[in-house]
VOVEXDREN-512133 format. One record per atom (N, C-alpha, C, O): y, z, x; residue in one letter. Coordinates in pm, whole numbers, plus 32768, in hexadecimal, padded with zeros to 4 digits. Example, Ala and Ser with C-alpha at 12.3 -4.5 7.8 and 13.67 -1.06 7.14 Angstrom:
VOVEXDREN-512133
7DC7830C8527A 7E3E830C84CEA 7EB6830C8528A 7EB4834E8590A 7F1F82C48505S 7F9682CA8557S 80038313850AS 80728324853DS 
//
This chain:
VOVEXDREN-512133
75CA65A226CDH 755565732686H 753364E726B9H 7588648F26BAH 74B964D426E2S 748D6455271CS 747A63E826B3S 746A6404263CS 747B636E26E3E 746162FB268DE 73D062FE265CE 7377632D26A3E 73B962CD25E2W 733262CC25AAW 72DC626925F9W 730E61FE261BW 726162862618P 721362FB25EEP 7215636E2651P 71D363D4263AP 7260636126C0K 726263CD2723K 7294644F26E7K 726964BB270FK 72ED64462687G 732364BC2647G 72C664F925E1G 72DF656825B2G 725B64B425BEG 71F964EA2561G 721A64D024D0G 728E64B924ACG 71B464D6247EE 71C364C723EDE 715B652023ABE 70E6652023D2E 7185656B234AL 712E65C422FFL 71346599226DL 719C65A6222DL 70C665672238D 70C2653521AFD 7082659B2154D 700B65B9215FD 70D365D220F7I 70A066332097I 704565EE2033I 6FE166272008I 70696573200DW 701B65291FAAW 703764951FBAW 70A9646A1FC6W 6FCC64471FB9E 6FD763B61FB0E 6F6B63871F51E 6F0663CA1F3EE 6F8263141F15S 6F2162E11EB6S 6F2362491EB9S 6F82620B1EE8S 6EB862101E86N 6EAF61801E71N 6EAD616D1DDAN 6E5461A11D97N 6F0D61241DA5G 6F1B61171D15G 6EA060E51CCEG 6E8E61001C57G 6E49609B1D13S 6DD260671CD2S 6D5D60CA1CD7S 6CF660B21C99S 6D6D61381D1EL 6D0561A01D27L 6D4062211CEEL 6D6D62771D3AL 6D40622F1C6DS 6D8C62991C2BS 6D5963261C47S 6DA463851C34S 6CDD63361C73K 6CA963BD1C91K 6CB263DE1D25K 6C97644F1D4CK 6CD7637D1D78A 6CD7638F1E09A 6D5763D21E39A 6DC263C11DFFA 6D4A641E1EA6I 6DBD645F1EE4I 6DAB645C1F7CI 6D3B64661FAFI 6E1A644E1FC2L 6E1A644F2054L 6E8264B42084L 6EF464B32057L 6E59650A20E0Q 6EB3656B211FQ 6E9C655E21B5Q 6E29655721E1Q 6F09655A2205Q 6EF2653F2292Q 6F69656422EAQ 6FD8657B22BBQ 6F4C6568236EI 6FB3656723D4I 6F9E64EA2428I 6F2C64C0243EI 700B64AF2455Q 7005643A24ACQ 705E64542524Q 70C864912518Q 703264252599F 707D643C2614F 704A63DC267FF 6FDB63A82675F 709C63C526E5S 7074636C2751S 70DA637127C1S 714F638F27AAS 70AC6352283AN 7109633E28AAN 713362AE28B3N 7196628D28F4N 70E762562872L 710461C72879L 7152619B27FEL 718361EF27B3L 715D611A27EAG 71A960E4277AG 716660FB26F5G 7150616E26CDG 7146609026B0W 711360982627W 708060BF2621W 704D60D725B4W 703B60C42692D 6FAE60ED2693D 6FA96185268AD 6FBC61CA26EED 6F8E61B82613T 6F94624825FFT 6F0A62882602T 6EA4624625EDT 6F0B6307261DV 6E94635A2613V 6EA563AD2595V 6F1263E0257CV 6E3D63BC2547S 6E47640724CAS 6DD9646F24C0S 6D67645724E8S 6DFC64E12489N 6D9B65412456N 6DB2653D23C0N 6E2265532393N 6D4A65212371N 6D66651422E4N 6CF2653F228CN 6C80654E22B9N 6D136551220DF 6CB5657021A3F 6CBF6502213CF 6D2B64E52109F 6C4F64C4211DK 6C4A646020B3K 6BE76495204BK 6B7064A12067K 6C1864B51FD6G 6BC264EE1F70G 6BEE64C61EE5G 6C3664631ED2G 6BC365151E84E 6BE564FB1DF9E 6C19657A1DB8E 6BFC65E91DE3E 6C6865661D4EY 6C9665D71CFFY 6C1E661D1CC1Y 6BC165DB1C92Y 6C1E66A11CC1L 6BB366EB1C7FL 6BC066DF1BE7L 6B5C66D91BA0L 6C3C66DA1BB8E 6C5566CB1B28E 6CC366641B15E 6D2766661B5EE 6CB2660C1AB5G 6D1965AB1A94G 6D2265391AF9G 6CC765231B49G 6D9264F21AF1T 6DAD64811B4AT 6E3B648F1B80T 6E8064F11B64T 6E65642D1BCDM 6EED64321C04M 6F5764261B97M 6FCB64441BB0M 6F3163F91B1FA 6F9063EC1AB0A 6FB064721A70A 7012647C1A25A 6F6064DA1A8CD 6F77655E1A53D 6FD365B01AADD 6FE7658E1B22D 700B661A1A75W 705F66751AC4W 700766C81B1FW 6FA166FF1AF4W 702F66D21B9DH 6FE767231BFFH 704C676E1C54H 70C167491C5CH 701E67D71C94T 706E68221CF4T 7035680A1D7FT 6FBE68211D97T 708967DB1DD9Y 706167C01E62Y 70A968211EBDY 711D68421EA7Y 706468511F23A 70A368AF1F7FA 706E6899200CA 6FFD686E2020A 70C468B7206DV 709D68B920FAV 70CE693C2134V 714269622121V 707669812179E 709969FC21BFE 708F69DF2255E 702369C22289E 710169E62297W 710B69C02323W 71276A3F2374W 71946A78236AW 70C66A6C23C2T 70D56AE42413T 70BF6AC224A6T 70A16A5024C8T 70CF6B2524FDM 70B86B10258CM 70266AEB25A7M 700A6AA7260AM 6FCB6B152552G 6F3D6AFC2568G 6F096A7B252DG 6E986A55254BG 6F576A3724DCG 6F2869BA24A1G 6F7269962422G 6FD269D823FBG 6F43692E23E2I 6F7F68FA2368I 6F1268F222FEI 6EA668BD2318I 6F2E69272286S 6ECD69272219S 6F0A68E021A0S 6F7F68F32180S 6EB8688E215DW 6EE2684220E8W 6E9C687A206CW 6E2868A22072W 6EE4687B1FFDY 6EAE68AF1F7FY 6ECE684E1F0DY 6F37680E1F0EY 6E7468451EACV 6E8E67FD1E30V 6E67685C1DBFV 6DF5688A1DB8V 6EC668771D68D 6EB068D21CF6D 6E7769581D23D 6E1F69911CE2D 6EAC698A1D93G 6E846A0E1DC5G 6E036A121E15G 6DDF6A7B1E49G 6DBD69A21E20M 6D3E699C1E69M 6D5569611EF4M 6D9368F71F01M 6D2169A31F5BL 6D29696F1FE3L 6CD768EE1FEBL 6C6168ED1FC9L 6D1668802018T 6CD16800201FT 6CBF67CF20AET 6C62678320C9T 6D1667F9210BF 6D1167C22192F 6D5B682021F0F 6DBA686321C8F 6D2F6824226EG 6D74687222D4G 6D6D682A2359G 6D0A67E72377G 6DD5683723A9A 6DD967FB242FA 6E17685E248FA 6E7A68A0246FA 6DDD68672505N 6E1768BF256CN 6E11687F25F5N 6E2468C4265AN 6DF767FD25FBH 6DF067B7267BH 6E346730266CH 6E1166E12615H 6E96671726C0W 6EDD669826BAW 6F0B66712745W 6F81667D2767W 6EAD66422795V 6EC9660E281AV 6EA7657B2819V 6E35655527FCV 6F0965282839A 6EF264982838A 6E91647228A8A 6E9A64A62917A 6E3664172889D 6DD163EC28E9D 6E0C63AB2965D 6DD263B329D1D 6E7E636A2956E 6EB3631B29C4E 6F1063692A21E 6F59632D2A70E 6F1063ED2A18G 6F62643D2A72G 6F7264C92A3FG 6F4164EC29D4G 6FB765192A8CS 6FCB65A42A61S 703F65A929FES 70B1658B2A20S 702065CF2986N 708565DA291DN 705A664C28C0N 702B66332851N 706866C928ECP 70386739289DP 7087674F281DP 705C679A27C6P 70F7670F2810A 71496716279AA 7141668E2759A 70EE6641278BA 7184666426FAP 720D668326D3P 721B66ED2668P 728966FF2633P 71B167342645F 71BA679225D6F 71EA681B2606F 71B5688325DFF 72516818265CD 72916892268CD 73286889267DD 737268CD26C4D 735568362621Q 73E4681F260FQ 74026809257BQ 73A767EE252CQ 748168152555P 74A467FE24C9P 7485676E249FP 748B671224F0P 7464675D2420F 744666DA23E7F 74A566BE2374F 74DF671A233BF 74B3663F2352Y 74FD661822DBY 749F66192265Y 742865FC2273Y 74D3663B21F1L 748666342175L 74AE65B4212FL 752265A1210AL 744C655B211CI 746664DA20DDI 740964CB2066I 739164E52070I 743F64A01FF6M 73EE647F1F82M 73F063E81F77M 745863AC1F5AM 737E63AB1F8EN 7376631C1FA1N 732262DB1F33N 72B063031F1DN 735A627C1EF0F 7311622E1E8DF 72FC61A31EC8F 733F61431EA0F 72A061991F27A 7288611B1F6DA 722F60C01F19A 71DB60F01ECDA 724460411F26V 71F35FDF1EDEV 71B85F801F44V 71FF5F431F93V 71355F731F41G 70F05F1B1F9EG 70A45F6B2006G 70C15FE1201EG 70445F2B2043G 6FF15F6D20A4G 6F855FC02061G 6F8A5FD71FE8G 6F275FED20AED 6EBA603F207CD 6EA760B420DBD 6E7160A12148D 6ED2612D20B5P 6EC6619F210FP 6E3561C5212DP 6E1B6211218AP 6DD8619220DFF 6D4C61B520F6F 6D0A615B215EF 6CA86184219CF 6D3E60E32172T 6D0B608B21DBT 6D70607A224BT 6D51604022B3T 6DEB60AB2236M 6E5960A02294M 6E7E600E22B0M 6EB05FEE231CM 6E665FB72250Q 6E8A5F2A225CQ 6F0A5F12220EQ 6F0C5F222193Q 6F755EEC2252D 6FF65ED92210D 6FF35E6D21A5D 703B5E762142D 6FA05E0621B7D 6F9E5D992157D 6F255D9E20FAD 6F075D3D20B5D 6EDF5E0F20F9A 6E645E1820A9A 6E805E1F2014A 6E2C5DF61FC3A 6EF35E521FEEY 6F135E5E1F60Y 6FA55E3A1F4CY 6FFD5E8E1F5CY 6FBE5DC01F2BL 70465D921F14L 704F5D5C1E87L 70335CE61E70L 70745DB11E27P 70775D831D9BP 70E45D1B1D86P 714F5D221DC1P 70C65CBB1D30D 712F5C5D1D0DD 71885C9E1CA2D 71665D071C6CD 71F75C5E1C85D 72575C981C27D 721A5CB41B9ED 723C5D181B5FD 71C05C5D1B70S 71875C701AEBS 71325CF01AE4S 712E5D311A7CS 70EF5D131B52V 709E5D8C1B55V 70F95E071B61V 70E75E691B19V 715A5DFF1BBCF 71AD5E741BD6F 72095E971B61F 72205F0D1B45F 723E5E341B1EY 729F5E4F1AB4Y 72645E521A28Y 72AE5E6319C7Y 71E25E431A1CS 71A55E481997S 71835ED81974S 715B5F2519CCS 71925EFD18F8G 716E5F8318CCG 71D15FEC18F9G 723F5FCC1926G 71A9606A18EED 71FE60DC190BD 71DF61101998D 717D615719ABD 723260EC19F9K 721F61171A84K 728D617A1AA6K 730261561AACK 726761F71ABBN 72C8625F1AD9N 729C62B21B50N 722462C61B67N 72FC62E21B9AF 72E663411C06F 733663BD1BDFF 73AF63C31BF7F 72F4641F1BA3Q 733A64931B6DQ 731B650E1BC0Q 72A865291BE2Q 738465591BE0V 737965D51C2CV 73C266411BDEV 743766311BBDV 737E66AE1BC1D 73BB671B1B76D 741367701BD2D 7484678F1BAFD 73E067941C47Y 742F67E51CA4Y 73F567DB1D31Y 738067B61D43Y 744867FC1D94V 741F68051E20V 745668891E53V 74CC68A71E42V 740168D61E92R 742C69551ECCR 7400695D1F5DR 739369301F80R 745669951FB0V 743569AA203EV 744F6A3C205CV 74BA6A702040V 73EA6A7E2096Y 73F66B0A20BCY 73E06B172152Y 739B6AC6218FY 741D6B7E218DQ 74086B99221BQ 73D06C272228Q 74076C8621F0Q 73626C332275M 73256CB6228CM 737D6D0722EAM 73C06CD02342M 737C6D8922D5K 73CB6DE0232EK 73726E1C2397K 73A16E6823EBK 
//
């Protein structure tokens, strides 16, 4: 597995805490260092906000990758060739499953320092990252 971003990243769900209805789903990849190429979907929840319970899914087949929220298809990608060279993958190899509760940055502008909450903002009120279950299936 290559070093990031050459090894690729597939984001089932990302959010910006100050945009409660917004959702980001994407793939990131590159032949170079931190300058990544992305195919992504930036949209809003059809019902509710990020504070509500939702079901997220990704279906990864030989023909492409499809993203779902609450059973509705939201995004699909079937092309991932980095502009700076021939890189028809990295979505042809096993990936790690990571559940990340990152703080800071803005996935909608891709600026690492765009949203850096101070302690009073981050620790005030009820801040939870709750997951009911994670399932992984393999097609035969």
